[in-house]
GUVEXLUM-449227 format. One record per residue: residue number from 1; residue in one letter; x, y, z of N, C-alpha, C, O, CB in turn. Coordinates in nm, 2 decimals. Glycine has a CB too. Layout:
! GUVEXLUM-449227
> NUM a X Y Z X Y Z X Y Z X Y Z X Y Z
...
END
This chain:
! GUVEXLUM-449227
> 1 m 0.07 -0.13 0.01 0.02 0.01 0.00 0.10 0.13 0.01 0.18 0.15 0.10 -0.06 0.02 0.10
> 2 p 0.06 0.22 -0.11 0.15 0.37 -0.08 0.10 0.41 0.02 -0.01 0.39 0.07 0.14 0.48 -0.18
> 3 d 0.22 0.51 0.07 0.21 0.60 0.16 0.13 0.71 0.19 0.12 0.78 0.29 0.28 0.64 0.17
> 4 l 0.08 0.72 0.04 0.00 0.87 0.03 -0.09 0.81 -0.12 -0.05 0.71 -0.19 0.14 1.07 0.00
> 5 q -0.17 0.85 -0.14 -0.30 0.88 -0.25 -0.33 1.01 -0.30 -0.32 1.11 -0.24 -0.43 0.84 -0.20
> 6 s -0.36 1.00 -0.40 -0.40 1.11 -0.48 -0.50 1.06 -0.55 -0.49 0.94 -0.59 -0.30 1.17 -0.56
> 7 c -0.65 1.15 -0.58 -0.72 1.11 -0.69 -0.75 1.24 -0.79 -0.73 1.35 -0.73 -0.85 1.02 -0.64
> 8 g -0.80 1.25 -0.91 -0.85 1.35 -0.99 -0.91 1.32 -1.13 -0.93 1.21 -1.17 -0.75 1.43 -1.00
> 9 f -0.92 1.45 -1.19 -0.97 1.40 -1.30 -0.94 1.48 -1.42 -0.95 1.60 -1.42 -1.10 1.37 -1.28
> 10 l -0.90 1.40 -1.58 -0.88 1.46 -1.65 -1.01 1.53 -1.72 -1.09 1.45 -1.70 -0.80 1.38 -1.71
> 11 i -1.06 1.61 -1.77 -1.14 1.69 -1.78 -1.09 1.72 -1.98 -0.99 1.77 -2.03 -1.11 1.82 -1.64
> 12 v -1.23 1.64 -2.07 -1.24 1.62 -2.17 -1.36 1.69 -2.21 -1.47 1.69 -2.17 -1.22 1.50 -2.20
> 13 r -1.30 1.75 -2.30 -1.49 1.84 -2.37 -1.43 1.83 -2.55 -1.32 1.83 -2.61 -1.54 2.13 -2.29
> 14 d -1.60 1.84 -2.58 -1.57 1.85 -2.80 -1.55 1.93 -2.86 -1.48 1.94 -2.96 -1.67 1.82 -2.90
> 15 e -1.64 2.07 -2.77 -1.69 2.20 -2.85 -1.53 2.30 -2.74 -1.49 2.27 -2.63 -1.93 2.26 -2.82
> 16 p -1.50 2.39 -2.82 -1.54 2.42 -2.91 -1.45 2.36 -3.06 -1.47 2.39 -3.18 -1.54 2.55 -2.88
> 17 e -1.34 2.24 -2.95 -1.28 2.13 -3.03 -1.23 2.06 -2.91 -1.21 2.09 -2.79 -1.17 2.17 -3.15
> 18 s -1.20 1.94 -2.98 -1.17 1.83 -2.89 -1.03 1.86 -2.81 -0.91 1.86 -2.85 -1.17 1.68 -2.98
> 19 s -1.08 1.89 -2.65 -0.96 1.90 -2.57 -0.99 1.86 -2.43 -1.10 1.81 -2.40 -0.90 2.03 -2.58
> 20 f -0.86 1.87 -2.31 -0.84 1.85 -2.23 -0.80 1.96 -2.13 -0.73 2.05 -2.17 -0.79 1.76 -2.25
> 21 l -0.83 1.96 -1.98 -0.84 2.07 -1.92 -0.70 2.05 -1.79 -0.69 1.95 -1.71 -1.01 2.08 -1.87
> 22 l -0.60 2.15 -1.80 -0.49 2.13 -1.74 -0.50 2.22 -1.68 -0.55 2.32 -1.73 -0.38 2.11 -1.79
> 23 m -0.43 2.24 -1.47 -0.42 2.30 -1.45 -0.27 2.40 -1.47 -0.19 2.34 -1.54 -0.46 2.27 -1.37
> 24 k -0.23 2.53 -1.43 -0.11 2.55 -1.42 -0.05 2.58 -1.26 -0.12 2.63 -1.17 -0.10 2.67 -1.51
> 25 h 0.11 2.53 -1.25 0.16 2.55 -1.13 0.22 2.60 -1.15 0.24 2.62 -1.27 0.19 2.48 -1.05
> 26 h 0.32 2.68 -1.04 0.43 2.79 -1.16 0.56 2.70 -1.20 0.65 2.77 -1.27 0.50 2.96 -1.06
> 27 a 0.59 2.57 -1.18 0.67 2.53 -1.29 0.62 2.40 -1.33 0.69 2.31 -1.30 0.82 2.52 -1.27
> 28 r 0.49 2.38 -1.40 0.47 2.27 -1.49 0.26 2.26 -1.45 0.17 2.30 -1.37 0.60 2.11 -1.43
> 29 w 0.27 2.19 -1.54 0.12 2.17 -1.55 0.07 2.07 -1.52 0.12 1.97 -1.58 0.07 2.19 -1.66
> 30 d -0.06 2.03 -1.41 -0.13 1.94 -1.36 -0.30 1.91 -1.34 -0.39 1.99 -1.38 -0.08 1.94 -1.27
> 31 l -0.32 1.81 -1.28 -0.46 1.79 -1.36 -0.50 1.85 -1.17 -0.43 1.85 -1.07 -0.53 1.59 -1.45
> 32 p -0.66 1.87 -1.21 -0.71 1.87 -1.09 -0.74 1.73 -1.00 -0.80 1.64 -1.04 -0.82 1.93 -1.10
> 33 k -0.66 1.75 -0.87 -0.65 1.67 -0.78 -0.60 1.71 -0.66 -0.59 1.82 -0.62 -0.59 1.58 -0.82
> 34 g -0.59 1.60 -0.61 -0.56 1.61 -0.42 -0.60 1.45 -0.34 -0.66 1.35 -0.35 -0.70 1.75 -0.34
> 35 h -0.51 1.52 -0.24 -0.51 1.38 -0.13 -0.64 1.34 -0.05 -0.69 1.42 0.03 -0.41 1.40 -0.02
> 36 i -0.69 1.20 -0.06 -0.79 1.16 -0.01 -0.79 1.21 0.13 -0.70 1.25 0.19 -0.79 1.05 -0.02
> 37 d -0.94 1.20 0.17 -0.98 1.28 0.35 -0.99 1.15 0.41 -1.02 1.06 0.33 -1.15 1.39 0.38
> 38 e -0.98 1.12 0.52 -1.03 1.00 0.58 -1.15 0.99 0.54 -1.22 1.09 0.54 -1.04 1.00 0.72
> 39 g -1.20 0.86 0.51 -1.36 0.81 0.47 -1.42 0.84 0.38 -1.55 0.85 0.38 -1.45 0.82 0.55
> 40 e -1.33 0.88 0.28 -1.33 0.90 0.12 -1.34 0.80 0.04 -1.28 0.70 0.05 -1.22 0.95 0.08
> 41 t -1.42 0.83 -0.08 -1.36 0.70 -0.21 -1.29 0.80 -0.29 -1.29 0.92 -0.29 -1.51 0.59 -0.33
> 42 k -1.22 0.68 -0.37 -1.10 0.78 -0.47 -1.21 0.85 -0.51 -1.18 0.97 -0.52 -1.00 0.69 -0.62
> 43 m -1.32 0.82 -0.55 -1.40 0.86 -0.65 -1.47 1.01 -0.58 -1.47 1.12 -0.64 -1.50 0.73 -0.70
> 44 q -1.50 1.00 -0.46 -1.55 1.10 -0.38 -1.40 1.20 -0.37 -1.43 1.32 -0.40 -1.61 1.03 -0.23
> 45 c -1.33 1.19 -0.36 -1.17 1.29 -0.36 -1.17 1.33 -0.49 -1.10 1.43 -0.51 -1.01 1.22 -0.33
> 46 a -1.24 1.26 -0.60 -1.17 1.32 -0.72 -1.25 1.44 -0.83 -1.22 1.50 -0.93 -1.14 1.18 -0.82
> 47 l -1.39 1.44 -0.73 -1.49 1.49 -0.75 -1.50 1.64 -0.64 -1.58 1.73 -0.65 -1.61 1.38 -0.75
> 48 r -1.40 1.61 -0.52 -1.45 1.72 -0.46 -1.35 1.79 -0.50 -1.35 1.91 -0.49 -1.48 1.71 -0.32
> 49 e -1.22 1.71 -0.56 -1.10 1.82 -0.60 -1.14 1.88 -0.70 -1.11 2.00 -0.72 -0.96 1.76 -0.63
> 50 l -1.22 1.81 -0.78 -1.25 1.93 -0.92 -1.36 2.02 -0.91 -1.36 2.12 -0.99 -1.30 1.87 -1.06
> 51 w -1.44 2.01 -0.82 -1.49 2.10 -0.75 -1.44 2.20 -0.67 -1.48 2.31 -0.69 -1.56 2.05 -0.70
> 52 e -1.35 2.19 -0.60 -1.26 2.30 -0.51 -1.16 2.35 -0.59 -1.11 2.45 -0.55 -1.18 2.23 -0.37
> 53 e -1.12 2.30 -0.73 -0.99 2.38 -0.79 -1.02 2.39 -0.96 -0.93 2.40 -1.05 -0.84 2.29 -0.76
> 54 t -1.18 2.40 -0.99 -1.22 2.45 -1.07 -1.36 2.53 -1.06 -1.40 2.64 -1.11 -1.21 2.37 -1.15
> 55 g -1.42 2.43 -0.98 -1.55 2.50 -1.02 -1.63 2.38 -1.03 -1.73 2.35 -0.96 -1.56 2.60 -1.16
> 56 i -1.58 2.33 -1.11 -1.66 2.22 -1.18 -1.74 2.12 -1.12 -1.68 2.02 -1.07 -1.59 2.16 -1.26
> 57 t -1.88 2.11 -1.11 -1.96 2.03 -1.03 -1.98 1.87 -1.12 -1.95 1.85 -1.24 -2.10 2.12 -0.99
> 58 s -2.03 1.79 -1.05 -2.08 1.64 -1.09 -2.18 1.65 -1.20 -2.17 1.58 -1.30 -2.16 1.56 -0.97
> 59 k -2.26 1.73 -1.17 -2.37 1.74 -1.28 -2.32 1.83 -1.42 -2.41 1.88 -1.49 -2.49 1.81 -1.20
> 60 q -2.20 1.85 -1.44 -2.16 1.91 -1.53 -2.12 1.82 -1.63 -2.13 1.85 -1.75 -2.07 1.99 -1.48
> 61 i -2.06 1.69 -1.59 -1.98 1.57 -1.60 -2.06 1.45 -1.62 -2.16 1.44 -1.55 -1.90 1.54 -1.47
> 62 v -2.03 1.36 -1.72 -2.03 1.23 -1.75 -1.92 1.17 -1.73 -1.83 1.16 -1.82 -2.07 1.21 -1.86
> 63 v -1.89 1.10 -1.58 -1.76 0.97 -1.59 -1.76 0.88 -1.70 -1.86 0.87 -1.78 -1.77 0.87 -1.46
> 64 d -1.68 0.82 -1.71 -1.63 0.74 -1.84 -1.63 0.59 -1.73 -1.52 0.59 -1.67 -1.44 0.81 -1.92
> 65 p -1.71 0.49 -1.70 -1.69 0.42 -1.61 -1.56 0.32 -1.61 -1.50 0.27 -1.52 -1.79 0.36 -1.60
> 66 d -1.52 0.30 -1.75 -1.41 0.22 -1.80 -1.26 0.25 -1.84 -1.17 0.20 -1.91 -1.45 0.16 -1.90
> 67 f -1.27 0.35 -1.78 -1.14 0.45 -1.76 -1.08 0.48 -1.65 -1.14 0.57 -1.59 -1.14 0.56 -1.81
> 68 k -0.96 0.43 -1.60 -0.88 0.49 -1.44 -0.75 0.45 -1.50 -0.71 0.35 -1.56 -0.92 0.38 -1.26
> 69 f -0.68 0.56 -1.46 -0.53 0.53 -1.47 -0.47 0.57 -1.31 -0.50 0.66 -1.23 -0.44 0.64 -1.60
> 70 v -0.38 0.44 -1.30 -0.34 0.45 -1.16 -0.18 0.46 -1.20 -0.11 0.40 -1.28 -0.39 0.31 -1.04
> 71 h -0.15 0.55 -1.11 0.04 0.56 -1.16 0.11 0.56 -0.98 0.09 0.63 -0.88 0.10 0.78 -1.28
> 72 e 0.17 0.48 -1.01 0.27 0.50 -0.84 0.46 0.53 -0.90 0.53 0.50 -0.99 0.27 0.28 -0.71
> 73 y 0.47 0.63 -0.77 0.59 0.70 -0.77 0.66 0.72 -0.63 0.62 0.70 -0.51 0.56 0.82 -0.82
> 74 v 0.74 0.77 -0.68 0.84 0.83 -0.54 0.83 0.95 -0.50 0.77 1.01 -0.59 0.99 0.83 -0.54
> 75 i 0.86 1.00 -0.44 0.82 1.17 -0.36 0.90 1.18 -0.28 0.92 1.10 -0.20 0.70 1.20 -0.28
> 76 h 0.99 1.32 -0.28 1.02 1.34 -0.15 0.90 1.40 -0.05 0.81 1.47 -0.11 1.14 1.44 -0.15
> 77 h 0.87 1.38 0.10 0.81 1.44 0.14 0.86 1.59 0.21 0.97 1.61 0.26 0.76 1.37 0.19
> 78 k 0.74 1.69 0.19 0.79 1.82 0.21 0.85 1.84 0.33 0.94 1.92 0.36 0.70 1.91 0.20
> 79 r 0.80 1.75 0.40 0.79 1.82 0.58 0.89 1.74 0.65 0.91 1.78 0.77 0.63 1.80 0.68
> 80 n 0.98 1.62 0.61 1.04 1.58 0.65 1.17 1.53 0.58 1.27 1.48 0.64 0.98 1.52 0.69
> 81 n 1.17 1.56 0.42 1.24 1.54 0.32 1.25 1.33 0.33 1.34 1.26 0.29 1.39 1.65 0.34
> 82 k 1.15 1.32 0.37 1.16 1.14 0.30 1.13 1.07 0.24 1.01 1.07 0.25 1.14 1.06 0.33
> 83 k 1.15 0.99 0.18 1.11 0.94 0.00 0.97 0.85 0.05 0.98 0.76 0.13 1.26 0.80 -0.10
> 84 k 0.88 0.87 0.00 0.73 0.81 0.06 0.68 0.80 -0.10 0.69 0.88 -0.19 0.60 0.95 0.19
> 85 e 0.62 0.65 -0.11 0.57 0.60 -0.23 0.43 0.75 -0.25 0.40 0.83 -0.16 0.51 0.39 -0.20
> 86 k 0.39 0.73 -0.36 0.23 0.79 -0.35 0.23 0.70 -0.51 0.31 0.65 -0.59 0.19 1.02 -0.34
> 87 q 0.09 0.72 -0.48 0.00 0.65 -0.59 -0.14 0.76 -0.63 -0.22 0.81 -0.55 -0.07 0.48 -0.50
> 88 l -0.14 0.76 -0.78 -0.18 0.88 -0.81 -0.34 0.83 -0.89 -0.31 0.81 -1.01 -0.06 0.96 -0.91
> 89 t -0.48 0.81 -0.88 -0.55 0.74 -0.94 -0.63 0.89 -1.03 -0.64 1.00 -0.97 -0.65 0.64 -0.83
> 90 v -0.67 0.86 -1.18 -0.70 0.96 -1.21 -0.80 0.90 -1.32 -0.77 0.82 -1.41 -0.59 1.04 -1.23
> 91 f -0.93 0.96 -1.30 -1.05 0.90 -1.38 -1.07 1.04 -1.49 -1.02 1.15 -1.49 -1.21 0.86 -1.26
> 92 l -1.18 0.97 -1.59 -1.23 1.08 -1.71 -1.32 1.07 -1.70 -1.39 0.98 -1.68 -1.21 1.08 -1.85
> 93 a -1.33 1.22 -1.73 -1.49 1.28 -1.75 -1.51 1.38 -1.89 -1.43 1.45 -1.93 -1.55 1.37 -1.61
> 94 r -1.65 1.36 -1.95 -1.69 1.44 -2.06 -1.76 1.56 -1.98 -1.86 1.56 -1.90 -1.80 1.36 -2.17
> 95 l -1.68 1.67 -2.01 -1.77 1.81 -2.02 -1.94 1.81 -2.08 -1.96 1.80 -2.20 -1.69 1.91 -2.13
> 96 i -2.03 1.81 -1.99 -2.14 1.80 -2.11 -2.22 1.93 -2.16 -2.30 1.93 -2.26 -2.24 1.70 -2.07
> 97 e -2.18 2.04 -2.06 -2.21 2.22 -2.10 -2.11 2.28 -2.09 -2.01 2.23 -2.04 -2.32 2.32 -2.01
> 98 p -2.11 2.38 -2.13 -2.01 2.50 -2.12 -2.01 2.54 -1.98 -2.12 2.54 -1.92 -2.05 2.63 -2.22
> 99 v -1.87 2.57 -1.91 -1.84 2.61 -1.78 -1.76 2.75 -1.78 -1.72 2.82 -1.87 -1.76 2.50 -1.71
> 100 k -1.75 2.75 -1.66 -1.67 2.90 -1.64 -1.58 2.82 -1.51 -1.63 2.78 -1.41 -1.79 3.07 -1.59
> 101 i -1.42 2.82 -1.56 -1.35 2.78 -1.49 -1.31 2.88 -1.35 -1.26 3.00 -1.36 -1.26 2.75 -1.57
> 102 v -1.32 2.85 -1.26 -1.27 2.92 -1.15 -1.15 2.86 -1.05 -1.16 2.76 -0.97 -1.40 2.95 -1.08
> 103 v -1.03 2.95 -1.07 -0.93 2.91 -1.05 -0.87 2.94 -0.87 -0.84 3.06 -0.84 -0.86 2.98 -1.16
> 104 t -0.87 2.85 -0.80 -0.81 2.88 -0.70 -0.73 2.85 -0.61 -0.72 2.91 -0.50 -0.84 2.89 -0.67
> 105 e -0.63 2.72 -0.65 -0.52 2.72 -0.59 -0.43 2.65 -0.71 -0.37 2.54 -0.70 -0.52 2.64 -0.45
> 106 h -0.43 2.73 -0.84 -0.32 2.73 -0.94 -0.33 2.89 -1.00 -0.43 2.96 -0.97 -0.34 2.60 -1.07
> 107 e -0.23 2.94 -1.07 -0.20 3.03 -1.14 -0.30 3.01 -1.26 -0.34 3.11 -1.32 -0.05 3.02 -1.16
> 108 s -0.32 2.95 -1.28 -0.44 2.97 -1.45 -0.46 2.82 -1.47 -0.43 2.72 -1.41 -0.33 3.06 -1.64
> 109 y -0.55 2.83 -1.60 -0.57 2.70 -1.65 -0.56 2.70 -1.84 -0.57 2.80 -1.91 -0.75 2.65 -1.57
> 110 k -0.55 2.57 -1.89 -0.56 2.59 -2.01 -0.64 2.48 -2.07 -0.62 2.37 -2.01 -0.44 2.60 -2.06
> 111 w -0.73 2.47 -2.16 -0.75 2.40 -2.29 -0.68 2.32 -2.37 -0.68 2.36 -2.48 -0.78 2.47 -2.36
> 112 f -0.62 2.23 -2.35 -0.48 2.18 -2.46 -0.60 2.10 -2.56 -0.69 2.02 -2.52 -0.32 2.05 -2.37
> 113 k -0.56 2.13 -2.68 -0.59 2.06 -2.81 -0.52 1.90 -2.84 -0.41 1.88 -2.89 -0.54 2.17 -2.93
> 114 w -0.63 1.82 -2.79 -0.62 1.68 -2.86 -0.54 1.63 -2.95 -0.61 1.58 -3.04 -0.73 1.65 -2.91
> 115 q -0.44 1.63 -2.97 -0.33 1.64 -3.08 -0.23 1.53 -3.06 -0.12 1.56 -3.11 -0.26 1.78 -3.09
> 116 p -0.23 1.40 -3.00 -0.10 1.30 -2.97 -0.02 1.24 -3.07 -0.06 1.20 -3.18 -0.13 1.19 -2.88
> 117 p 0.13 1.23 -3.02 0.15 1.22 -2.88 0.18 1.40 -2.81 0.22 1.51 -2.86 0.30 1.09 -2.88
> 118 h 0.14 1.37 -2.71 0.16 1.52 -2.61 0.28 1.47 -2.54 0.30 1.35 -2.50 0.02 1.59 -2.48
> 119 s 0.35 1.61 -2.52 0.50 1.67 -2.43 0.48 1.74 -2.38 0.51 1.86 -2.41 0.62 1.71 -2.48
> 120 i 0.40 1.68 -2.24 0.35 1.83 -2.14 0.46 1.82 -2.00 0.56 1.87 -1.96 0.13 1.81 -2.07
> 121 q 0.37 1.71 -1.94 0.50 1.68 -1.84 0.51 1.53 -1.82 0.43 1.45 -1.79 0.48 1.76 -1.69
> 122 c 0.65 1.52 -1.85 0.68 1.35 -1.87 0.62 1.27 -1.71 0.54 1.18 -1.74 0.88 1.32 -1.89
> 123 q 0.63 1.28 -1.57 0.63 1.25 -1.47 0.47 1.14 -1.48 0.45 1.02 -1.50 0.65 1.38 -1.38
> 124 t 0.36 1.27 -1.46 0.21 1.18 -1.53 0.15 1.21 -1.60 0.08 1.12 -1.65 0.12 1.15 -1.47
> 125 i 0.14 1.37 -1.65 0.03 1.41 -1.81 0.07 1.31 -1.93 -0.02 1.28 -2.01 0.06 1.59 -1.89
> 126 d 0.15 1.27 -1.94 0.24 1.21 -2.07 0.17 1.09 -2.06 0.07 1.04 -2.13 0.43 1.18 -2.06
> 127 p 0.23 1.04 -1.96 0.16 0.86 -1.96 0.03 0.87 -1.95 -0.03 0.79 -2.03 0.20 0.77 -1.81
> 128 l -0.03 0.93 -1.88 -0.17 0.97 -1.88 -0.28 0.95 -2.04 -0.36 0.87 -2.09 -0.16 1.13 -1.83
> 129 l -0.18 1.09 -2.08 -0.22 1.12 -2.20 -0.23 1.00 -2.32 -0.33 0.99 -2.39 -0.14 1.23 -2.24
> 130 a -0.10 0.91 -2.33 -0.08 0.79 -2.43 -0.17 0.70 -2.33 -0.24 0.65 -2.42 0.11 0.73 -2.47
> 131 s -0.22 0.65 -2.23 -0.31 0.56 -2.17 -0.41 0.60 -2.21 -0.49 0.50 -2.19 -0.30 0.53 -2.04
> 132 l -0.49 0.72 -2.26 -0.56 0.76 -2.30 -0.60 0.72 -2.44 -0.68 0.63 -2.47 -0.54 0.86 -2.27
> 133 a -0.53 0.78 -2.49 -0.50 0.76 -2.65 -0.52 0.61 -2.69 -0.62 0.57 -2.74 -0.34 0.80 -2.70
> 134 e -0.39 0.51 -2.64 -0.44 0.37 -2.66 -0.56 0.34 -2.62 -0.60 0.24 -2.67 -0.36 0.26 -2.61
> 135 y -0.66 0.40 -2.53 -0.77 0.34 -2.50 -0.90 0.36 -2.61 -0.98 0.28 -2.66 -0.80 0.40 -2.38
> 136 w -0.89 0.48 -2.62 -0.97 0.55 -2.72 -0.98 0.45 -2.86 -1.08 0.40 -2.91 -0.90 0.71 -2.76
> 137 r -0.81 0.43 -2.91 -0.81 0.30 -3.01 -0.88 0.18 -3.00 -0.92 0.11 -3.09 -0.70 0.26 -3.03
> 138 n -0.89 0.16 -2.82 -0.89 -0.03 -2.83 -0.97 -0.02 -2.75 -0.94 -0.08 -2.64 -0.76 -0.14 -2.80
> 139 p -1.12 0.05 -2.76 -1.20 0.08 -2.61 -1.29 -0.09 -2.57 -1.36 -0.11 -2.47 -1.36 0.26 -2.65
END
């Protein structure tokens, strides 16, 4: 079992073009995601983080029940600089109506055009997008 677990969403949309949402940190692009609170399921965590970081509600998306990306990696914990195993679970959802993104924990956001292969952030985003491209080729 990993020391830390986080969950989030990859949000895609069809209009005005096929694209996906990423949030801007000062040094990288990332997903709306965060750590699981006590008693929360992974899906509950992902939905909460999506709403907290973007303003997107569960009523504005349709979750794909068949896609789930799980990625494990090692981080240096900020508090004590010790190595910790982290597991990230990413769910896929399609936006079903236009939304105004409300940025609360990031510098900004961007809708990236779906045009694989992507080279955005090698640790998690690129493997996630490659996995999604494969999923869409072979559902």
